[in-house]
One Martini backbone bead per residue (centre of mass of N, CA, C, O) as a GRO file, in nm:
protein
   88
    1UNK     BB    1   9.425  11.096   9.552
    2UNK     BB    2   9.380  11.200   9.215
    3UNK     BB    3   9.616  11.393   9.190
    4UNK     BB    4   9.915  11.484   9.085
    5UNK     BB    5  10.163  11.629   9.213
    6UNK     BB    6  10.381  11.861   9.099
    7UNK     BB    7  10.643  11.751   9.249
    8UNK     BB    8  10.649  11.458   9.107
    9UNK     BB    9  10.783  11.608   8.825
   10UNK     BB   10  11.088  11.711   8.883
   11UNK     BB   11  11.163  11.413   8.812
   12UNK     BB   12  11.194  11.093   8.733
   13UNK     BB   13  11.275  11.074   9.042
   14UNK     BB   14  11.075  11.083   9.340
   15UNK     BB   15  11.121  11.164   9.689
   16UNK     BB   16  10.927  11.134   9.977
   17UNK     BB   17  11.018  11.297  10.285
   18UNK     BB   18  11.208  11.318  10.599
   19UNK     BB   19  11.370  11.418  10.849
   20UNK     BB   20  11.495  11.140  11.038
   21UNK     BB   21  11.435  10.910  10.830
   22UNK     BB   22  11.551  10.593  10.788
   23UNK     BB   23  11.387  10.498  10.538
   24UNK     BB   24  11.475  10.739  10.363
   25UNK     BB   25  11.778  10.692  10.364
   26UNK     BB   26  11.764  10.411  10.235
   27UNK     BB   27  11.608  10.491   9.978
   28UNK     BB   28  11.806  10.709   9.871
   29UNK     BB   29  12.038  10.516   9.815
   30UNK     BB   30  11.892  10.362   9.593
   31UNK     BB   31  11.821  10.598   9.409
   32UNK     BB   32  12.107  10.690   9.355
   33UNK     BB   33  12.223  10.437   9.235
   34UNK     BB   34  12.022  10.397   8.998
   35UNK     BB   35  12.034  10.681   8.867
   36UNK     BB   36  12.337  10.680   8.815
   37UNK     BB   37  12.345  10.422   8.636
   38UNK     BB   38  12.109  10.545   8.429
   39UNK     BB   39  12.099  10.865   8.401
   40UNK     BB   40  11.881  10.994   8.601
   41UNK     BB   41  11.666  11.186   8.752
   42UNK     BB   42  11.651  11.347   9.082
   43UNK     BB   43  11.434  11.397   9.380
   44UNK     BB   44  11.384  11.565   9.692
   45UNK     BB   45  11.100  11.573   9.916
   46UNK     BB   46  10.960  11.754  10.169
   47UNK     BB   47  10.687  11.701  10.356
   48UNK     BB   48  10.687  11.986  10.506
   49UNK     BB   49  10.662  12.144  10.199
   50UNK     BB   50  10.378  12.060  10.150
   51UNK     BB   51  10.069  12.021  10.117
   52UNK     BB   52   9.835  11.925  10.337
   53UNK     BB   53   9.708  11.703  10.159
   54UNK     BB   54   9.979  11.553  10.111
   55UNK     BB   55  10.051  11.496  10.403
   56UNK     BB   56   9.800  11.327  10.458
   57UNK     BB   57   9.841  11.110  10.235
   58UNK     BB   58  10.175  11.041  10.307
   59UNK     BB   59  10.270  11.023  10.604
   60UNK     BB   60  10.233  10.683  10.642
   61UNK     BB   61  10.438  10.621  10.363
   62UNK     BB   62  10.711  10.695  10.423
   63UNK     BB   63  10.861  10.657  10.168
   64UNK     BB   64  10.789  10.808   9.849
   65UNK     BB   65  10.775  10.703   9.515
   66UNK     BB   66  10.839  10.844   9.189
   67UNK     BB   67  10.761  10.772   8.838
   68UNK     BB   68  10.685  10.986   8.608
   69UNK     BB   69  10.460  11.108   8.829
   70UNK     BB   70  10.418  10.828   8.967
   71UNK     BB   71  10.338  10.613   9.187
   72UNK     BB   72  10.544  10.340   9.306
   73UNK     BB   73  10.628  10.363   9.622
   74UNK     BB   74  10.648  10.245   9.973
   75UNK     BB   75  10.882  10.254  10.255
   76UNK     BB   76  11.023  10.095  10.013
   77UNK     BB   77  11.306  10.028   9.792
   78UNK     BB   78  11.334   9.842   9.512
   79UNK     BB   79  11.581   9.806   9.300
   80UNK     BB   80  11.461   9.625   9.076
   81UNK     BB   81  11.193   9.777   9.050
   82UNK     BB   82  11.307  10.054   8.974
   83UNK     BB   83  11.467   9.966   8.730
   84UNK     BB   84  11.230   9.850   8.566
   85UNK     BB   85  11.071  10.116   8.550
   86UNK     BB   86  11.304  10.274   8.394
   87UNK     BB   87  11.345  10.052   8.155
   88UNK     BB   88  11.024   9.994   8.066
   0.00000   0.00000   0.00000
């Protein structure tokens, strides 16, 4: 996918996931902790509510995190890596 989806810019950190995904729950815990500590915005986007092309692109990568509208990570969220991206 060449263009960044519009929903990826809803907050400083956006996580794309789906209900019932244990990796998504783990990733969201990290996203909440880091964004709370740094005072930056975050949003969670449900994979089931995005365009079909986005579902196809990201289905096997969730959770997918975006920082400042650009894809940052997928499957797992490394706390130190997320913090570095937000502070750097």
